[in-house]
C-alpha positions in Angstrom: -78.0 79.7 110.7 -81.0 77.9 109.1 -83.6 76.7 111.5 -85.0 73.9 109.4 -82.0 71.6 109.7 -82.8 71.1 113.4 -85.9 69.1 112.4 -83.9 66.6 110.4 -80.4 66.6 111.9 -78.8 66.2 115.2 -77.8 69.5 116.9 -74.1 70.3 116.2 -71.9 71.7 118.9 -68.3 73.0 118.5 -66.1 72.4 121.5 -63.1 74.7 121.8 -60.6 74.0 124.5 -57.5 76.0 125.3 -54.7 74.1 123.6 -53.1 72.4 126.6 -53.5 68.9 128.0 -55.4 69.9 131.2 -58.0 71.9 129.1 -58.4 69.5 126.2 -59.2 66.4 128.3 -62.3 67.7 130.0 -63.9 68.9 126.8 -63.1 65.6 125.0 -65.0 63.9 127.8 -67.9 66.3 127.6 -68.0 65.6 123.9 -68.4 61.9 124.6 -71.3 62.5 126.9 -73.0 64.7 124.4 -72.5 62.2 121.6 -74.1 59.5 123.8 -77.2 61.7 123.9 -77.5 62.2 120.2 -75.5 65.4 119.7 -72.9 65.8 116.9 -69.7 67.3 118.3 -66.7 68.8 116.6 -63.6 69.3 118.7 -61.4 72.3 117.7 -57.6 71.8 118.1 -54.7 73.8 116.8 -53.0 72.6 113.6 -49.8 71.9 115.6 -51.6 69.6 118.1 -53.6 67.9 115.4 -50.3 67.0 113.7 -48.4 65.9 116.8 -51.1 64.4 119.0 -54.0 63.1 116.9 -57.1 61.9 118.7 -57.7 58.1 118.7 -61.5 58.5 119.1 -63.3 58.1 115.8 -66.7 59.3 117.1 -65.5 62.8 117.7 -64.8 64.9 114.6 -61.7 67.0 115.0 -61.2 70.3 113.1 -57.8 72.0 113.4 -57.5 75.8 113.3 -54.4 78.0 113.3 -53.1 79.6 116.4 -50.3 81.3 114.4 -47.7 78.7 115.4 -48.6 75.8 113.2 -45.1 74.3 113.1 -44.0 74.6 116.7 -47.1 75.4 118.8 -46.9 77.2 122.2 -43.2 76.4 122.7 -42.2 78.2 119.6 -43.9 81.5 120.5 -41.0 82.9 122.5 -43.2 84.2 125.3 -46.6 83.8 126.9 -47.6 87.2 125.7 -46.6 86.5 122.1 -48.5 83.2 122.1 -51.7 84.5 123.7 -51.8 87.7 121.5 -51.3 85.8 118.2 -53.7 83.0 119.3 -56.5 85.5 119.7 -55.6 87.4 116.5 -55.1 84.4 114.2 -57.5 82.1 116.1 -60.5 84.4 115.8 -60.1 84.5 112.0 -59.5 80.8 111.8 -62.6 80.0 113.9 -64.7 82.3 111.8 -63.4 80.5 108.6 -64.2 77.1 110.1 -67.8 78.2 111.0 -68.3 79.3 107.4 -66.8 76.1 106.0 -69.1 73.9 108.1 -72.1 75.9 107.1 -71.3 75.7 103.4 -70.8 71.9 103.8 -74.3 71.6 105.1 -73.2 71.1 108.7 -74.1 74.4 110.4 -73.2 75.0 114.1 -75.9 75.3 116.7 -73.7 76.2 119.7 -70.1 76.8 120.6 -68.8 75.6 124.0 -65.6 77.4 124.6 -62.9 77.2 127.2 -63.2 80.1 129.7 -59.6 81.0 128.8 -60.7 81.7 125.3 -63.3 84.4 125.9 -62.9 85.8 122.3 -64.5 82.7 120.9 -67.9 84.0 122.3 -67.4 87.2 120.3 -66.9 85.2 117.1 -69.9 83.0 117.9 -72.1 86.1 118.4 -71.0 87.5 115.0 -72.7 84.5 113.4 -75.7 84.5 115.7 -74.6 81.3 117.4 -75.2 80.7 121.1 -72.1 80.3 123.2 -71.4 78.4 126.4 -68.4 79.1 128.7 -66.7 76.0 130.1 -64.7 76.3 133.3 -62.1 73.6 133.6 -61.1 74.7 137.2 -63.0 74.4 140.5 -65.9 76.6 141.3 -64.1 77.5 144.5 -61.2 78.9 142.4 -63.4 80.7 140.0 -65.2 82.2 143.0 -61.9 83.8 144.1 -61.0 84.9 140.6 -64.4 86.6 140.1 -64.1 88.6 143.3 -60.5 89.6 142.3 -61.9 90.6 138.8 -64.6 92.8 140.5 -62.0 94.4 142.8 -63.6 92.9 146.0 -60.5 90.8 146.7 -57.2 92.7 146.7 -54.5 91.5 144.3 -52.2 90.7 146.2 -54.3 90.3 149.4 -53.0 92.1 152.4 -54.9 89.9 154.9 -57.2 86.9 155.2 -59.4 86.5 152.1 -63.2 86.0 152.6 -65.5 85.1 149.7 -69.0 83.6 149.7 -69.4 80.0 150.7 -65.7 79.3 151.4 -63.8 79.2 154.7 -61.4 82.1 155.3 -58.3 81.8 153.2 -54.8 82.8 154.0 -53.2 84.8 151.1 -51.0 81.8 150.2 -54.1 79.6 149.9 -55.5 81.7 147.1 -54.5 81.0 143.5 -50.9 82.2 142.7 -52.2 84.8 140.3 -54.0 86.4 143.2 -51.3 86.2 145.9 -48.2 86.6 143.6 -49.5 88.1 140.4 -46.2 89.6 139.2 -44.3 86.8 137.4 -46.9 85.9 134.8 -48.9 89.0 134.0 -50.4 87.6 130.8 -51.7 84.5 132.5 -53.1 86.6 135.4 -55.0 88.7 132.8 -56.4 85.5 131.3 -57.8 84.1 134.5 -59.3 87.4 135.7 -60.7 88.2 132.3 -62.7 84.9 132.1 -65.7 87.0 133.4 -65.4 89.9 130.9 -68.2 88.7 128.7 -69.7 85.8 130.7 -73.1 87.7 130.9 -73.4 87.2 127.1 -73.0 83.4 127.3 -76.3 81.4 127.1 -74.7 78.6 129.2 -72.0 78.3 131.8 -70.5 74.9 132.4 -68.2 73.7 135.1 -66.1 70.5 135.4 -67.1 69.6 138.9 -70.0 67.8 140.5 -72.8 69.2 142.7 -72.1 67.5 146.0 -68.4 68.3 145.9 -69.0 72.1 145.8 -72.6 72.5 146.6 -72.5 75.8 148.4 -70.3 77.6 145.9 -72.4 76.2 143.0 -75.6 77.5 144.5 -74.0 80.9 144.9 -72.8 80.9 141.3 -76.2 79.9 140.0 -77.6 83.1 141.4 -75.6 85.0 138.8 -75.1 82.7 135.8 -77.0 79.8 134.1 -74.5 77.3 135.6 -74.6 73.7 134.5 -72.3 71.3 136.4 -71.2 68.4 134.2 -68.3 66.7 135.9 -66.3 64.9 136.8 -65.1 64.6 133.2 -63.3 61.3 133.8 -63.7 58.4 131.3 -67.0 56.6 131.9 -65.4 53.2 132.5 -63.8 54.5 135.7 -67.2 55.8 137.0 -70.7 54.9 135.8 -69.5 52.5 133.0 -72.4 53.5 130.7 -70.1 54.4 127.8 -68.3 51.1 127.2 -65.7 52.4 124.7 -64.8 55.3 127.0 -61.6 54.1 128.8 -59.2 56.9 128.1 -59.0 60.6 127.2 -57.9 59.6 123.6 -55.5 62.5 123.1 -52.1 62.7 124.9 -49.5 65.4 124.3 -46.9 63.2 126.0 -46.1 59.5 125.4 -46.6 57.3 128.4 -44.4 54.4 129.6 -47.5 52.3 130.0 -46.2 48.8 129.9 -43.3 49.5 132.2 -45.6 51.1 134.7 -48.2 48.4 134.7 -45.6 45.5 135.0 -44.0 47.2 137.9 -47.2 47.9 139.7 -48.4 44.4 139.2 -45.6 43.1 141.3 -46.4 45.4 144.3 -48.7 44.6 147.3 -52.1 46.2 147.6 -52.0 49.8 148.8 -48.2 49.9 149.1 -47.2 52.3 146.3 -46.9 56.1 146.5 -47.6 57.6 143.1 -46.0 61.0 142.5 -46.7 63.5 139.7 -46.6 67.2 139.3 -48.6 67.3 136.1 -48.0 68.0 132.4 -47.0 71.7 132.8 -45.5 72.5 136.2 -41.8 72.7 136.8 -39.9 72.1 140.1 -36.7 74.0 140.7 -33.4 72.0 141.1 -33.4 72.4 144.9 -37.0 71.3 145.2 -36.4 68.4 142.8 -33.5 67.2 145.0 -35.6 67.4 148.2 -38.4 65.3 146.6 -35.9 62.8 145.2 -34.1 62.3 148.5 -37.3 62.4 150.5 -38.9 59.6 148.4 -35.8 57.5 148.8 -35.7 58.1 152.6 -39.4 57.3 153.0 -38.7 53.6 152.5 -41.9 53.2 150.5 -42.3 51.9 146.9 -42.9 54.9 144.7 -43.7 55.6 141.1 -42.6 59.1 140.1 -43.4 60.9 136.9 -40.5 63.1 135.8 -41.0 64.6 132.3 -38.0 64.4 130.0 -37.5 68.1 130.2 -37.2 67.9 134.0 -34.9 65.0 134.3 -31.7 67.1 134.2 -32.8 68.6 137.6 -32.5 65.2 139.3 -29.6 65.2 141.8 -26.3 64.0 140.4 -25.8 60.3 141.0 -29.4 59.9 142.1 -30.5 56.2 142.0 -34.2 55.9 142.7 -35.4 53.2 145.2 -38.6 53.3 143.1 -39.6 53.6 139.4 -39.1 56.9 137.6 -40.9 57.3 134.3 -41.3 60.2 131.9 -45.1 59.9 131.7 -47.8 57.4 132.5 -51.5 56.8 132.0 -52.5 58.4 135.2 -56.0 57.0 135.4 -54.8 53.4 135.1 -52.2 54.0 137.7 -54.6 55.6 140.2 -57.1 52.7 139.5 -54.4 50.1 140.3 -54.9 48.3 143.6 -51.2 48.7 144.5 -51.4 52.5 144.7 -52.1 53.7 148.2 -51.4 57.4 148.0 -51.0 60.2 145.4 -48.4 63.0 145.9 -49.9 65.6 143.7 -49.5 69.2 142.5 -53.3 69.5 142.9 -54.1 70.5 139.3 -57.9 70.2 139.1 -57.9 67.3 136.6 -55.6 65.3 139.0 -57.8 66.4 141.9 -61.0 65.1 140.3 -59.2 61.9 139.1 -57.9 61.0 142.6 -61.3 61.7 144.1 -63.0 59.7 141.3 -60.7 56.7 141.8 -60.7 56.9 145.6 -57.0 57.5 146.3 -56.0 59.8 149.2 -53.4 62.5 148.7 -50.4 64.3 149.9 -51.0 67.7 148.5 -48.0 69.6 147.2 -49.4 72.6 145.2 -47.1 74.7 143.1 -48.9 77.6 141.4 -52.1 78.8 139.6 -55.2 77.2 141.1 -53.3 74.5 143.0 -53.0 76.2 146.4 -56.7 76.5 146.7 -57.3 73.0 145.4 -54.9 71.8 148.1 -56.8 73.6 150.8 -60.0 72.0 149.6 -58.5 68.5 149.5 -57.2 68.7 153.0 -59.7 70.9 154.9 -63.0 70.8 153.0 -63.0 67.3 151.5 -60.8 65.7 154.0 -59.0 63.3 151.6 -55.4 64.0 152.5 -52.8 66.3 154.0 -50.9 69.3 152.6 -47.1 69.3 153.0 -45.9 72.7 154.1 -43.1 74.6 152.5 -40.4 76.4 154.4 -39.7 80.2 154.3 -37.9 79.8 151.0 -41.0 78.1 149.5 -39.3 74.7 149.5 -40.9 71.5 150.7 -38.1 69.7 152.6 -37.5 66.0 152.4 -38.3 65.6 156.1 -41.8 67.2 155.7 -42.5 65.1 152.7 -41.5 61.9 154.4 -43.7 62.8 157.4 -46.8 63.4 155.3 -46.3 60.3 153.2 -46.0 58.2 156.3 -49.1 59.9 157.8 -51.2 58.9 154.8 -49.8 55.5 154.3 -49.6 54.4 157.9 -51.2 57.0 160.2 -54.7 57.8 161.6 -55.1 60.7 159.2 -54.6 58.2 156.3 -57.4 56.1 157.6 -59.7 59.1 157.7 -58.6 60.2 154.3 -59.3 56.8 152.8 -62.8 56.7 154.3 -63.6 60.2 153.0 -62.2 59.7 149.5 -64.3 56.5 149.2 -67.4 58.6 150.0 -66.5 61.2 147.4 -65.9 58.5 144.8 -69.4 57.1 145.3 -70.9 60.7 145.0 -68.9 61.2 141.8 -70.3 58.0 140.3 -73.8 59.0 141.3 -73.4 62.5 139.7 -72.6 61.1 136.2 -74.9 58.0 136.4 -78.4 58.1 134.8 -80.5 60.7 136.6 -77.5 62.0 138.6 -76.9 65.8 139.0 -74.4 66.1 136.2 -76.3 63.7 133.9 -79.5 65.9 134.4 -77.6 69.1 133.5 -76.2 67.6 130.4 -79.6 66.3 129.4 -81.1 69.8 130.0 -78.4 71.3 127.7 -79.2 68.8 125.0 -82.9 69.4 125.4 -82.3 73.1 124.9 -80.2 72.4 121.8 -83.0 70.3 120.3 -85.8 72.8 121.1 
């Protein structure tokens, strides 16, 4: 790419998330931070997502490419294997075509920041002589474990306690599900272990966390890779408030019941509501759904429970909620509402960062992928909640759920968790504020782009 444009134009960065909600949001937020520092950004989405979930943010240019499933997206692929294979095959060609198009339009690309799940994007970037940056959307603690599994240092599945640098000993069930139970989803297991296959060729490595939250693991990772820590990627108006128009993620694959949620919360006392959500992707089995439903009713607390439309058929027959059940909500606005006193969460890392950033203690109920490790961190390392234990069948019973909810809402551990999560919230705000650790790393990246 021509060097002379750098003298007259802002540097141009392509941001390429894996096409799912939990991966798109962090890179959209990273784009906003880059734009605020004078960098032109282009967000890559799939054709299907661009048609069904357009971005509402006019400052970010969006360019759709084909994943091979333009009419139906991931759900039309038939299997994980079929989607991932075609996404790489068709996506590589589509990405190359986009780079050529931008260049011919006088808008050449200076860097590509790609989701760590899309390692092949770096191969495409290098074909064009473009520097690439790998972006981890999951915790450094989790990627630490994945790396040691990739290198063969951690057995998959583990036979005993797992030890990796700068983390406490982990029971096998506290490692990510692709480590302790790799069988059911082999293609996804390959994706998470393969994140490190070409990382040594990336000029930058980014992580959506903040320095104080994972200081020891970050320092260990920086001995191997040029790691820049740029999180939490939560809209600015919930943290440092420096980007005044940044109040939402601006792209949602699901439609929220926003007005209904807010009107209901507005009529509840401060700190009285338990908010429950298991994310945009995870699924509970019918037995687990029944235990959660009956447990929430038996708890006697006001609750707001997100049950996606595709999951509602699993609710017990005749179930009448003593709280409000909605198909989706604007989670940040819910967590920021003064009525919310506790978050029953699946421990996805975006939800983990959001609850820390908004200062809401948790009842951790991890399901799969990175969530068991995030749950351990939330309870034992960061001290912001309790994990509800599953029985020998892997089911969290209603009694255990009720006990944990009451412990956080009314017990001593709840008081400790609220104090700790308030501390982490302040550290998250400091990280993204001017001169904070994440702000400095973003500024350094921009300086290198402009050099």
